[in-house]
Structures are given as C-alpha cells and as structure tokens.
C-alpha positions as CSV (number, residue, x, y, z in Angstrom):
1,M,4.4,22.6,-10.7
2,M,2.9,23.0,-14.2
3,D,0.5,25.7,-15.2
4,I,-1.8,25.7,-18.2
5,V,0.9,27.2,-20.5
6,E,3.3,24.4,-19.6
7,I,0.6,21.8,-20.0
8,M,-0.2,23.1,-23.5
9,E,3.5,22.7,-24.4
10,V,3.3,19.0,-23.6
11,I,-0.1,17.7,-24.8
12,P,-1.8,18.6,-28.1
13,H,-5.3,19.2,-26.7
14,R,-6.9,22.6,-27.0
15,Y,-10.2,24.3,-26.2
16,P,-12.8,22.9,-25.8
17,F,-11.0,19.5,-25.3
18,L,-8.2,20.6,-23.0
19,L,-9.5,19.3,-19.7
20,V,-6.5,19.8,-17.3
21,D,-5.8,23.2,-15.7
22,R,-2.8,22.5,-13.5
23,I,-0.4,19.8,-12.4
24,V,0.3,20.1,-8.7
25,E,2.4,17.0,-8.1
26,L,4.6,15.0,-10.5
27,E,7.0,12.2,-9.6
28,P,8.2,10.6,-12.9
29,K,7.2,7.0,-13.3
30,K,5.4,7.0,-9.9
31,R,2.6,9.5,-9.5
32,I,0.9,12.6,-10.9
33,V,-1.9,14.9,-9.6
34,G,-3.8,17.2,-11.9
35,I,-6.6,19.7,-11.3
36,K,-9.6,20.6,-13.4
37,N,-11.7,23.6,-12.4
38,V,-15.3,23.0,-13.7
39,T,-17.1,26.1,-14.8
40,M,-20.6,26.7,-16.2
41,N,-19.0,28.2,-19.3
42,E,-18.1,24.8,-20.7
43,P,-19.9,24.0,-23.9
44,F,-21.3,20.6,-22.9
45,F,-23.4,22.0,-20.1
46,Q,-25.8,23.4,-22.7
47,G,-27.1,19.9,-23.3
48,H,-25.8,17.9,-20.3
49,F,-28.3,18.5,-18.7
50,P,-30.4,21.7,-19.1
51,G,-31.4,22.9,-15.6
52,H,-29.3,20.2,-14.0
53,P,-25.7,20.5,-15.2
54,I,-23.5,17.4,-14.8
55,F,-19.9,17.0,-16.0
56,P,-20.0,14.1,-18.4
57,G,-18.5,10.9,-17.1
58,A,-16.7,10.2,-20.4
59,L,-15.0,13.6,-20.1
60,L,-13.9,12.7,-16.5
61,I,-12.1,9.7,-18.0
62,E,-10.7,11.9,-20.8
63,A,-9.3,14.4,-18.3
64,M,-7.8,11.5,-16.3
65,A,-6.2,10.2,-19.5
66,Q,-4.7,13.7,-20.3
67,V,-3.1,13.8,-16.8
68,G,-1.7,10.3,-17.5
69,C,-0.4,11.5,-20.8
70,I,1.6,14.3,-19.1
71,L,3.1,11.7,-16.8
72,M,4.2,9.6,-19.8
73,F,5.8,12.6,-21.5
74,K,7.6,13.7,-18.3
75,S,8.7,10.2,-17.2
76,F,10.5,9.5,-20.5
77,N,11.5,13.0,-21.5
78,L,9.5,12.7,-24.7
79,S,9.4,15.5,-27.2
80,P,5.8,16.6,-28.1
81,K,7.1,17.5,-31.5
82,E,8.2,13.9,-32.1
83,Y,5.8,11.7,-30.1
84,V,2.1,11.4,-29.3
85,V,0.5,9.4,-26.5
86,Y,-2.7,7.6,-27.5
87,F,-5.4,6.6,-25.1
88,M,-5.8,2.8,-25.6
89,G,-8.3,1.5,-23.1
90,I,-10.4,1.7,-20.0
91,D,-11.0,-1.0,-17.4
92,K,-13.0,-0.9,-14.2
93,A,-14.4,2.6,-14.7
94,R,-16.9,3.6,-12.0
95,F,-18.7,6.9,-11.6
96,R,-19.6,7.5,-7.9
97,K,-20.9,11.0,-7.6
98,P,-21.9,13.8,-10.0
99,V,-19.5,16.6,-10.8
100,R,-21.1,20.0,-11.1
101,P,-20.1,23.5,-12.2
102,G,-18.0,25.2,-9.4
103,D,-16.3,21.9,-8.5
104,T,-12.6,21.4,-8.5
105,V,-11.7,17.9,-9.6
106,K,-8.3,16.4,-8.5
107,F,-7.0,13.5,-10.6
108,V,-4.5,11.2,-9.0
109,L,-2.8,8.6,-11.2
110,E,-0.3,6.0,-10.3
111,P,1.2,3.6,-12.9
112,T,0.8,-0.2,-12.4
113,V,2.9,-0.7,-15.6
114,I,5.0,2.1,-17.1
115,K,7.4,1.5,-20.0
116,S,8.7,3.9,-22.6
117,K,6.1,2.6,-25.2
118,M,3.1,1.8,-23.0
119,S,1.5,2.3,-19.6
120,K,-1.4,1.2,-17.5
121,M,-2.4,3.5,-14.7
122,K,-4.8,3.4,-11.8
123,G,-6.7,6.7,-11.7
124,E,-9.0,8.3,-9.2
125,A,-10.9,11.6,-9.4
126,F,-11.9,13.5,-6.3
127,V,-14.0,16.6,-5.5
128,G,-12.8,17.6,-2.0
129,E,-12.5,14.3,-0.1
130,D,-15.2,12.5,-2.2
131,L,-14.1,9.9,-4.8
132,V,-16.2,10.8,-7.8
133,C,-14.7,8.4,-10.4
134,N,-12.0,5.7,-10.7
135,A,-10.7,3.6,-13.5
136,E,-7.7,1.9,-15.0
137,I,-6.5,3.4,-18.2
138,M,-4.0,2.3,-20.8
139,A,-1.9,4.4,-23.2
140,M,0.6,3.9,-25.9
141,V,3.5,6.1,-27.1
142,T,4.2,6.4,-30.8
143,R,6.1,8.6,-33.2
144,K,4.0,11.2,-35.0
C-alpha cells in the first residue's frame, strides 16, 4: 500500500528516527496498519541492552505515533509541505512482551476521535499474534 519512499513523502522523520517501514492497510478515518522490521543494526541496541538487545518501549510508542500521523495525513489529504502532525499525549500505555532484533512489529491503529485538527487513536503493536504494546495516543495538526 505504501513503501518507505512513499512514507518519507508524507512524514518528516528520517534515519535514525524513521520507525515505519511499510503501510499494509489504510482506510482513511478508520484504520491503518504499519510494519517495522527490527534489525540489530539500529543504533539504540548498542546500549539497550548490551548482550540482551531490547527495542525501547518509548520507541514502540513513537513508531505507533508515526503510523497514526500517516493516517491523519491521508484521512484529510494534508500536504506535508504545509502541515505537520504533532504527537500530543499518551494514555494507558502498556508494554507486554519484549521486542528483539529480527522481529517484525505490526502496528494497528483505529481512531476513537478523528477531526481535521486533532485525533485520539487506540493503538496496538504485535509480533506475530502476540500483543507486545498497546496505548491511546493523541495528535494535533498544525500549519508549519
């Protein structure tokens, strides 16, 4: 549905902070599914944790927010040259299982509130069938 080149045309994030590799489902204003392939080459694994690499929970939430940002841009046909989506808050975040190098994380987000200027989304992250993280995230759209 969207590869990494298309994702980079929509959101401003770049290495090492671009945390979404692919969008596999997108239904504007209703649902989005994004993929992150976790590799040992990522810079945070040097210190998180040596000999026992774990994908940081804060970055799972950031990746979830990036997927939600794409849903906002696509739901309201926003131009990335004119608008930016800011991550505004997290509620009810839970980390259930560790994510390790070699895992593929699937992020599923569904809005509970979605308007042209703000959204609140229920997000879940899975490795295989296992729920590894869930949260409610909020975002706001503003002109650059």
